[in-house]
C-alpha positions as CSV (number, residue, x, y, z in Angstrom):
1,X,1.5,29.2,-161.4
2,X,4.5,27.7,-163.4
3,X,6.0,29.8,-166.4
4,X,4.4,29.6,-169.7
5,X,5.8,27.9,-172.5
6,X,5.3,28.8,-175.9
7,X,3.2,26.4,-178.4
8,X,5.7,26.0,-180.7
9,X,7.8,24.4,-177.9
10,X,5.0,21.8,-177.2
11,X,4.7,21.0,-181.0
12,X,8.8,20.1,-181.3
13,X,8.5,18.4,-177.9
14,X,5.3,16.0,-178.8
15,X,7.1,15.6,-182.0
16,X,10.4,14.0,-180.4
17,X,7.6,12.1,-177.9
18,X,5.5,10.5,-180.8
19,X,9.0,9.8,-182.6
20,X,9.6,7.3,-179.4
21,X,11.9,9.3,-177.6
22,X,11.3,9.2,-173.9
23,X,10.4,12.0,-171.7
24,X,14.2,13.2,-170.7
25,X,16.0,12.8,-174.0
26,X,12.9,14.7,-176.1
27,X,13.5,17.6,-173.1
28,X,16.7,18.1,-174.0
29,X,16.4,17.8,-177.3
30,X,13.9,21.0,-177.4
31,X,16.0,22.8,-174.0
32,X,13.5,22.1,-171.5
33,X,13.4,20.7,-168.0
34,X,12.0,17.8,-167.2
35,X,9.2,19.5,-164.9
36,X,8.6,21.2,-168.1
37,X,8.0,17.9,-170.3
38,X,5.9,16.6,-167.2
39,X,3.6,19.5,-167.7
40,X,3.4,19.3,-171.2
41,X,2.6,15.6,-170.6
42,X,-0.4,16.0,-168.1
43,X,-1.8,19.1,-170.3
44,X,-1.3,21.7,-168.0
45,X,1.2,24.2,-170.5
46,X,0.3,27.9,-169.6
47,X,-1.4,29.5,-172.7
48,X,1.5,31.8,-174.2
49,X,0.9,36.0,-173.5
50,X,-1.0,34.9,-170.3
51,X,1.2,37.0,-167.4
52,X,2.1,35.5,-164.2
53,X,-0.2,36.9,-161.5
54,X,2.4,39.3,-159.3
55,X,3.9,38.0,-156.1
56,X,2.8,38.4,-152.6
57,X,3.3,40.9,-150.8
58,X,2.0,40.1,-147.6
59,X,4.1,38.8,-144.6
60,X,3.8,34.6,-144.0
61,X,5.0,34.9,-140.5
62,X,5.4,37.0,-137.4
63,X,7.8,40.0,-137.3
64,X,11.2,38.4,-135.4
65,X,12.1,41.5,-134.4
66,X,8.3,43.7,-133.9
67,X,9.1,44.0,-129.8
68,X,12.6,45.6,-130.2
69,X,13.6,47.2,-133.9
70,X,11.6,50.4,-133.3
71,X,12.0,50.3,-129.9
72,X,15.5,49.7,-129.4
73,X,17.6,49.4,-132.5
74,X,16.5,52.1,-134.3
75,X,17.1,54.5,-131.7
76,X,20.8,52.8,-131.4
77,X,20.9,53.7,-135.2
78,X,20.0,57.0,-135.4
79,X,22.4,57.7,-132.5
80,X,25.7,55.9,-134.0
81,X,25.0,54.7,-137.5
82,X,28.2,52.9,-137.5
83,X,27.4,50.1,-135.5
84,X,27.3,46.9,-136.6
85,X,24.5,43.7,-136.3
86,X,26.7,41.6,-133.9
87,X,27.0,44.5,-132.0
88,X,23.1,45.2,-131.5
89,X,22.5,41.1,-131.2
90,X,24.7,41.2,-128.2
91,X,22.8,44.2,-126.7
92,X,19.7,42.2,-127.4
93,X,21.1,39.3,-125.9
94,X,22.2,41.1,-122.6
95,X,18.8,43.3,-121.9
96,X,16.6,40.4,-123.1
97,X,18.5,37.3,-121.9
98,X,16.4,33.5,-122.4
99,X,15.6,34.2,-126.3
100,X,17.5,32.7,-129.2
101,X,18.7,35.6,-130.8
102,X,21.0,34.1,-132.7
103,X,18.9,32.8,-134.8
104,X,17.5,36.0,-136.1
105,X,21.0,37.2,-136.9
106,X,21.0,37.1,-140.6
107,X,17.0,38.8,-140.3
108,X,18.5,41.7,-138.3
109,X,21.7,41.9,-141.0
110,X,19.2,42.5,-143.8
111,X,17.2,45.4,-142.0
112,X,20.1,47.2,-140.7
113,X,21.6,47.2,-144.4
114,X,18.1,48.1,-145.5
115,X,17.6,50.8,-143.1
116,X,21.1,52.7,-143.5
117,X,20.2,52.7,-147.1
118,X,17.0,54.4,-146.7
119,X,17.8,56.5,-143.5
120,X,21.8,56.2,-142.8
121,X,24.3,58.7,-143.5
122,X,25.5,59.7,-147.1
123,X,28.9,57.5,-148.3
124,X,31.9,59.2,-149.3
125,X,32.0,59.4,-153.3
126,X,34.6,58.5,-155.6
127,X,35.5,61.5,-158.0
128,X,37.3,59.9,-160.9
129,X,40.1,62.4,-161.8
130,X,41.5,63.4,-165.6
131,X,45.4,63.7,-165.6
132,X,46.7,65.7,-168.1
133,X,50.7,65.5,-169.4
134,X,53.4,66.2,-167.8
135,X,51.3,67.6,-164.9
136,X,51.4,64.9,-162.2
137,X,54.6,62.6,-160.8
138,X,53.4,60.6,-158.2
139,X,55.6,58.4,-155.5
140,X,55.6,56.2,-152.7
141,X,56.8,53.7,-150.4
142,X,55.8,50.2,-150.1
143,X,56.5,46.3,-148.8
144,X,56.3,42.9,-150.2
145,X,54.5,40.7,-148.6
146,X,54.5,37.4,-148.0
147,X,58.2,34.6,-148.1
148,X,61.2,37.3,-147.9
149,X,63.9,37.9,-150.6
150,X,66.9,36.7,-149.6
151,X,70.3,36.6,-150.9
152,X,72.8,34.0,-150.4
153,X,70.3,32.8,-148.0
154,X,70.4,35.8,-145.5
155,X,66.9,37.8,-145.5
156,X,67.2,41.3,-147.1
157,X,65.1,43.9,-145.5
158,X,64.2,46.2,-148.2
159,X,60.9,48.3,-149.6
160,X,60.0,49.4,-152.7
161,X,60.4,53.1,-153.8
162,X,57.7,53.6,-156.6
163,X,57.4,56.3,-158.7
164,X,55.0,56.8,-161.9
165,X,53.6,59.3,-164.2
166,X,49.8,58.7,-164.2
167,X,49.3,60.4,-167.8
168,X,51.6,57.8,-169.7
169,X,51.6,55.0,-167.0
170,X,55.3,55.0,-166.9
171,X,57.0,53.6,-163.9
172,X,60.2,53.3,-162.1
173,X,61.0,51.0,-158.6
174,X,63.9,51.1,-156.7
175,X,64.8,48.7,-153.9
176,X,65.4,50.7,-150.6
177,X,67.1,49.7,-147.6
178,X,66.0,51.2,-144.0
179,X,62.8,53.2,-143.6
180,X,61.3,55.9,-145.4
181,X,64.0,58.5,-145.1
182,X,64.9,61.7,-147.0
183,X,67.7,60.4,-148.4
184,X,66.2,57.2,-150.3
185,X,63.7,59.8,-151.6
186,X,65.8,61.9,-153.0
187,X,67.9,59.5,-154.8
188,X,65.1,57.5,-155.9
189,X,63.3,60.2,-157.4
190,X,66.5,61.7,-159.0
191,X,67.1,58.4,-160.7
192,X,63.7,57.8,-161.8
193,X,63.2,61.7,-163.3
194,X,66.5,61.0,-164.9
195,X,65.1,57.8,-166.7
196,X,61.8,59.5,-167.8
197,X,63.2,62.6,-169.2
198,X,61.8,65.2,-167.6
199,X,60.0,67.4,-164.7
200,X,56.3,67.1,-164.1
201,X,55.2,70.3,-162.8
202,X,54.0,68.6,-159.6
203,X,55.2,65.6,-157.2
204,X,52.5,64.4,-155.0
205,X,53.3,62.2,-151.9
206,X,51.8,60.4,-148.8
207,X,52.1,61.8,-145.3
208,X,55.6,61.3,-145.0
209,X,57.4,62.4,-141.9
210,X,60.8,62.4,-144.0
211,X,58.7,65.6,-146.0
212,X,56.1,66.7,-143.8
213,X,56.0,67.4,-140.3
214,X,52.3,66.5,-140.1
215,X,51.0,69.2,-138.0
216,X,47.7,68.9,-137.1
217,X,45.6,72.0,-139.0
218,X,46.5,73.3,-141.9
219,X,49.5,72.4,-144.3
220,X,51.0,76.1,-144.3
221,X,54.9,75.7,-143.6
222,X,54.5,71.9,-143.0
223,X,57.3,71.0,-144.8
224,X,60.6,70.4,-144.2
225,X,63.3,72.3,-144.7
226,X,65.3,69.5,-146.9
227,X,62.3,68.3,-149.0
228,X,61.5,72.2,-149.6
229,X,65.0,72.9,-151.0
230,X,64.8,69.6,-153.2
231,X,61.3,70.6,-154.7
232,X,62.6,74.2,-155.3
233,X,66.1,72.8,-156.6
234,X,63.4,70.7,-159.1
235,X,61.1,73.5,-159.7
236,X,58.0,71.0,-158.9
237,X,54.9,71.8,-156.6
238,X,54.4,69.8,-153.4
239,X,51.2,68.2,-152.5
240,X,50.1,65.4,-150.4
241,X,46.9,63.4,-149.9
242,X,45.1,63.7,-146.6
243,X,46.7,61.6,-143.6
244,X,45.1,57.9,-142.9
245,X,42.8,58.7,-146.9
246,X,45.2,56.1,-149.1
247,X,42.4,55.9,-152.1
248,X,43.4,60.0,-152.8
249,X,46.6,58.2,-154.3
250,X,44.4,55.9,-156.1
251,X,47.2,56.5,-158.7
252,X,50.0,54.7,-157.5
253,X,48.1,52.5,-154.6
254,X,46.2,50.7,-157.3
255,X,49.7,50.0,-159.6
256,X,51.6,48.8,-156.7
257,X,49.2,45.8,-156.5
258,X,49.7,45.2,-160.3
259,X,53.0,45.8,-160.2
260,X,54.2,43.5,-157.0
261,X,51.7,40.9,-158.9
262,X,53.8,40.9,-161.8
263,X,56.9,40.6,-159.3
264,X,55.6,37.5,-158.0
265,X,54.7,35.6,-161.0
266,X,58.4,36.6,-161.8
267,X,59.6,34.7,-158.7
268,X,57.1,31.8,-159.3
269,X,58.4,31.4,-162.8
270,X,62.1,31.3,-161.5
271,X,61.5,29.1,-159.1
272,X,63.3,30.7,-155.7
273,X,63.3,33.9,-153.9
274,X,66.8,33.7,-153.2
275,X,69.7,35.1,-155.3
276,X,73.2,35.3,-155.5
277,X,73.9,39.0,-155.2
278,X,71.4,42.0,-154.4
279,X,72.6,43.2,-158.1
280,X,70.5,40.3,-159.3
281,X,67.5,40.8,-157.6
282,X,68.1,44.7,-158.6
283,X,67.9,43.4,-162.6
284,X,65.0,41.5,-161.9
285,X,63.4,44.5,-160.6
286,X,64.4,46.5,-163.1
287,X,63.1,43.8,-165.6
288,X,59.4,43.6,-164.2
289,X,59.1,47.9,-164.4
290,X,60.5,47.4,-168.2
291,X,58.0,44.8,-168.8
292,X,55.3,47.6,-167.9
293,X,57.4,50.9,-169.8
294,X,57.7,48.9,-173.0
295,X,53.6,48.5,-173.7
296,X,53.0,50.2,-176.9
297,X,50.0,52.8,-175.1
298,X,52.7,53.5,-172.7
299,X,55.3,54.3,-174.6
300,X,53.1,56.5,-177.2
301,X,51.8,58.3,-174.2
302,X,55.5,58.9,-172.8
303,X,56.4,60.3,-175.8
304,X,53.5,62.8,-175.7
305,X,54.3,63.6,-171.9
306,X,58.0,64.2,-172.4
307,X,56.8,67.2,-174.6
308,X,55.4,68.7,-172.0
309,X,58.5,67.9,-168.9
310,X,60.2,70.2,-167.6
311,X,64.1,70.0,-168.6
312,X,66.0,68.4,-165.7
313,X,68.1,70.3,-163.1
314,X,72.0,71.0,-164.3
315,X,73.1,69.8,-161.4
316,X,72.0,66.9,-159.1
317,X,70.5,67.6,-155.4
318,X,72.4,66.1,-152.7
319,X,70.9,62.7,-151.9
320,X,72.9,62.3,-148.9
321,X,73.5,63.4,-145.6
322,X,76.9,64.4,-144.8
323,X,79.0,64.0,-141.4
324,X,82.1,64.4,-139.8
325,X,84.1,61.6,-137.7
326,X,86.7,60.9,-136.8
327,X,88.6,57.1,-136.6
328,X,89.7,55.8,-133.4
329,X,92.7,54.3,-132.3
330,X,90.5,51.0,-132.9
331,X,90.6,51.4,-136.4
332,X,86.5,52.5,-136.4
333,X,84.0,55.0,-136.7
334,X,80.8,55.4,-135.4
335,X,77.9,56.6,-137.6
336,X,73.6,56.8,-136.3
337,X,75.3,54.3,-133.2
338,X,76.7,51.6,-135.5
339,X,80.3,50.7,-135.6
340,X,82.6,50.6,-138.9
341,X,85.9,49.5,-139.3
342,X,87.9,51.4,-141.9
343,X,91.9,51.0,-143.2
344,X,94.2,51.3,-140.8
345,X,96.0,54.0,-141.8
346,X,93.5,56.5,-141.7
347,X,93.9,56.4,-137.8
348,X,93.5,59.7,-136.2
349,X,92.0,61.0,-139.5
350,X,89.2,63.2,-139.7
351,X,86.8,61.9,-142.0
352,X,83.7,63.2,-144.0
353,X,80.7,60.7,-144.5
354,X,78.3,60.9,-147.1
355,X,75.7,59.0,-145.9
356,X,73.3,57.4,-147.7
357,X,69.8,55.0,-148.0
358,X,72.3,51.7,-148.5
359,X,75.9,52.7,-148.3
360,X,78.8,55.4,-146.3
361,X,80.7,57.1,-149.1
362,X,84.5,57.7,-147.2
363,X,86.1,60.4,-147.9
364,X,89.6,62.3,-147.2
365,X,89.4,66.2,-147.6
366,X,87.6,65.5,-151.1
367,X,89.6,62.5,-152.0
368,X,87.3,59.6,-152.0
369,X,88.4,56.7,-149.5
370,X,85.9,53.8,-149.9
371,X,82.0,52.5,-149.8
372,X,81.0,50.9,-147.0
373,X,77.4,48.8,-146.6
374,X,74.7,50.7,-144.3
375,X,73.5,48.5,-141.4
376,X,69.8,48.9,-140.0
377,X,69.1,48.3,-137.0
378,X,65.5,45.9,-137.2
379,X,62.9,46.4,-134.9
380,X,63.3,44.1,-131.7
381,X,67.2,43.8,-132.3
382,X,69.2,44.5,-129.5
383,X,72.8,45.1,-128.6
384,X,75.6,46.9,-130.1
385,X,75.4,47.2,-133.9
386,X,78.7,46.5,-136.1
387,X,80.1,46.3,-139.1
388,X,83.7,44.8,-139.1
389,X,85.8,43.8,-141.9
390,X,88.7,42.0,-141.0
391,X,91.0,42.9,-143.9
392,X,90.9,46.5,-142.6
393,X,92.9,45.2,-139.5
394,X,94.6,42.0,-140.5
395,X,98.0,43.4,-140.8
396,X,98.2,45.0,-137.6
397,X,96.4,41.9,-136.0
398,X,99.4,39.6,-137.6
399,X,102.5,41.4,-135.6
400,X,100.1,40.7,-132.9
401,X,97.7,37.4,-132.8
402,X,97.5,36.6,-129.0
403,X,95.1,40.1,-129.0
404,X,92.4,38.0,-130.9
405,X,92.3,35.9,-127.7
406,X,90.3,38.4,-125.8
407,X,89.4,40.8,-128.4
408,X,86.1,42.8,-127.8
409,X,85.5,42.4,-131.4
410,X,86.5,38.7,-131.9
411,X,83.2,37.9,-132.9
412,X,82.8,40.1,-135.8
413,X,86.7,39.9,-136.8
414,X,86.0,36.6,-137.6
415,X,84.0,36.1,-141.1
416,X,80.9,34.2,-140.9
417,X,79.4,31.5,-138.5
418,X,81.7,28.6,-140.4
419,X,84.5,30.6,-139.1
420,X,83.4,31.3,-135.8
421,X,83.1,27.3,-135.7
422,X,86.3,27.1,-136.9
423,X,87.8,29.0,-134.2
424,X,85.8,27.1,-131.6
425,X,87.2,23.9,-133.0
426,X,91.3,25.2,-133.0
427,X,90.9,26.3,-129.5
428,X,89.8,23.0,-128.8
429,X,92.5,21.3,-131.0
430,X,95.9,24.0,-130.1
431,X,96.9,25.8,-127.3
432,X,95.3,29.3,-127.2
433,X,98.2,30.8,-128.3
434,X,99.0,28.5,-131.5
435,X,95.5,28.6,-132.1
436,X,95.5,32.5,-132.4
437,X,98.6,32.4,-134.3
438,X,97.3,29.9,-137.1
439,X,93.9,31.5,-137.2
440,X,95.5,35.3,-137.8
441,X,97.9,33.6,-140.9
442,X,94.7,31.7,-141.9
443,X,92.8,35.1,-141.9
444,X,96.0,37.3,-143.7
445,X,95.7,34.6,-146.3
446,X,92.4,34.8,-146.8
447,X,92.4,38.4,-147.2
448,X,95.7,38.1,-149.6
449,X,93.8,35.8,-152.1
450,X,90.3,36.9,-151.2
451,X,88.7,33.4,-150.9
452,X,87.3,33.0,-147.7
453,X,86.0,29.3,-148.9
454,X,89.2,27.6,-149.5
455,X,91.2,28.4,-146.7
456,X,88.3,27.1,-144.5
457,X,88.0,24.2,-146.3
458,X,92.0,23.1,-145.7
459,X,91.9,24.2,-141.8
460,X,89.4,21.9,-141.9
461,X,90.8,19.3,-143.9
462,X,94.4,19.1,-142.1
463,X,91.6,19.3,-138.6
464,X,90.6,16.2,-139.5
465,X,94.3,14.6,-140.2
466,X,95.3,16.2,-137.1
467,X,98.2,17.6,-139.0
468,X,97.1,21.4,-138.3
469,X,100.5,23.8,-137.5
470,X,101.6,27.2,-137.6
471,X,104.8,26.0,-139.7
472,X,102.5,23.5,-142.4
473,X,99.8,26.1,-142.5
474,X,102.9,28.8,-143.6
475,X,104.7,26.2,-145.9
476,X,101.4,25.6,-147.5
477,X,100.5,28.7,-148.7
478,X,104.0,30.2,-148.9
479,X,103.7,32.7,-146.3
480,X,106.3,35.1,-144.5
481,X,106.7,36.1,-140.6
482,X,104.8,39.3,-140.4
483,X,107.3,42.4,-140.8
484,X,109.4,43.5,-138.0
485,X,109.6,39.6,-136.6
486,X,112.3,38.2,-138.5
487,X,113.0,34.7,-138.3
488,X,115.0,33.2,-135.5
489,X,118.0,30.6,-136.2
490,X,117.7,27.2,-133.9
491,X,120.4,27.5,-131.9
492,X,121.8,24.4,-129.4
493,X,123.5,25.8,-126.8
494,X,125.1,22.8,-124.7
495,X,125.4,23.2,-121.1
496,X,128.8,23.6,-119.2
497,X,129.7,21.9,-116.2
498,X,130.6,23.5,-113.0
499,X,134.6,22.5,-113.1
500,X,135.2,24.3,-116.4
501,X,134.5,27.9,-114.2
502,X,137.4,26.3,-111.9
503,X,139.3,26.2,-114.8
504,X,138.5,29.5,-116.0
505,X,139.5,31.1,-112.3
506,X,142.7,29.2,-112.7
507,X,141.6,27.4,-109.5
508,X,142.4,24.0,-110.1
509,X,144.3,22.2,-106.9
510,X,148.4,22.7,-106.7
511,X,150.3,20.1,-106.6
512,X,152.5,18.2,-103.5
513,X,155.4,20.0,-102.4
514,X,154.9,23.1,-104.1
515,X,155.4,25.0,-100.5
516,X,153.8,25.7,-97.1
517,X,155.3,28.8,-96.3
518,X,152.9,30.7,-94.1
519,X,153.7,34.2,-97.0
520,X,153.6,33.4,-100.7
521,X,155.7,35.8,-102.8
522,X,153.4,37.6,-105.2
523,X,154.6,38.9,-108.1
524,X,153.5,42.0,-109.5
525,X,151.6,41.9,-112.5
526,X,151.5,44.8,-114.9
527,X,148.3,46.8,-116.2
528,X,148.9,46.6,-119.7
529,X,145.9,45.8,-122.3
530,X,144.4,42.5,-121.3
531,X,143.0,41.0,-124.9
532,X,138.8,40.9,-124.2
533,X,136.5,39.6,-126.8
534,X,133.5,42.2,-127.5
535,X,130.3,41.0,-128.9
536,X,129.1,43.9,-131.6
537,X,128.5,44.4,-135.4
538,X,132.2,43.3,-136.5
539,X,133.0,40.3,-138.0
540,X,133.1,36.7,-135.9
541,X,136.9,36.1,-134.6
542,X,137.8,40.1,-134.5
543,X,138.3,41.4,-131.0
544,X,139.9,44.4,-129.6
545,X,142.2,45.3,-126.5
546,X,140.7,46.9,-123.3
547,X,142.6,50.3,-122.1
548,X,142.6,50.5,-118.4
549,X,140.2,53.2,-118.3
550,X,138.0,50.5,-119.8
551,X,137.9,47.8,-117.4
552,X,135.2,47.5,-114.4
553,X,135.5,50.5,-111.9
554,X,137.1,50.0,-108.5
555,X,136.9,51.7,-105.2
556,X,140.0,54.0,-106.1
557,X,138.5,56.2,-108.4
558,X,136.7,57.1,-111.4
559,X,138.8,55.4,-114.4
560,X,141.8,54.5,-112.5
561,X,142.5,51.3,-111.3
562,X,142.7,50.9,-107.2
563,X,145.8,50.6,-105.8
564,X,147.0,47.3,-103.4
565,X,146.1,47.4,-100.2
566,X,148.7,44.8,-98.9
567,X,151.7,43.0,-100.3
568,X,150.0,40.3,-101.0
569,X,147.5,41.8,-103.9
570,X,145.8,39.3,-105.8
571,X,147.2,38.5,-109.2
572,X,144.7,39.6,-112.3
573,X,144.1,37.2,-114.7
């Protein structure tokens, strides 16, 4: 029976109908449907106050699951209540083929849902927690899904460390390289505590392998030694949620989504996910956290919470892993199966490395040397992993540029794909030795001016003009030859004729009539000192006399000229 309409509505409707309005317009004027207006016009208005008859309680069609529900499906649900309706439907198609069970899917879903509500096992209950000031600090690592963040076009493989004080809602987020390591947790956690101004009584995480051994059974003694020492240094109690139960850390899991939503909105507003430097990206992350922390309710509660926080330790806990390495003759070191180049002056030295999640700090006998960005092997990456800076080796390479031709680190010495492509063009345009010298000198200029782009553009421009040479490159940038290789003068040495040697030996032909005797009188020659020019450090044009003892040794004895073997001794010229 139709729903009742009040008499007042009928009167208002009839008044508008008598005024000449149509049925549709009059119904809209009093706020009723066209069907109700039709009932009023037909006189089918239900008297006000009359109750609608209760709905039917009987079945209008046969139960489509009557044959299988009690005998087949209910025993299966009692044995395994987690079975889904789709699984039960597939089972029915196997045991009773030929029936159109797929048409009864929705009926089966409603029946299973009702059975679980009446007879199924109890479900997990969520217990809302009440947080008190200064008691709990909770941290977790999270990933940014969707399009990646890029730095100068290169994908930044990273994750975020999120620390939060549940009472006040204050948070700190840091960019982390690599995995969920202990050094990343130690550094980011101590930075967060320094920013909030104190230490809570309890620090809670999930089952991080960097903090817990995750043994089966009791949690007693399950902490790693380094995490136990960190908690003792900070004066906090370490707790964690049950493995695989993420909602137990709901005070951080929910804020993950809110924080990343704000970051995504900032990236959309920015119009790009590419940043010039990683510092720019870190600044955006800090801005998102500041927008949450600067709210009035957060600042008010944080002021109260700071009154209950423990003071910070006087000294900072070591947030790095110390390692000792020796610099090889190749001016490289190896850390965690990754090869790094270091300045060549450190070859043979033993260095102390402070290994952090994003960098390596190098020390030589407690003296800081240099900081190197750390490389992490990505999933599926094969082959050697190296970080080679040509600036560390360019001076030595410039003294022997041909070593670049077959160097094992050739691809790593060239700074980027553009330079590798330029190297291939140089090899095609110049002889190999000349190409190596040009490339090494160009890298030397780039290291000296700290401008890789300008030097590369110059080389490409000269290549297009076919004007590139080692001399042109050195003249353009005012380069001198490498140290130890002084510039040699261009010498023009004429070729001597054979007759000049005859004149030197005085063996030119004798004039006719000089005599034809069988014996030729030979004048004896005194062995006086013979003037001979000697090359040395003296000024040009000066010479000294050679003593007889300094003449070439003969068979007569050491240091003495050999006696004449016959009266016809040869003259010494």
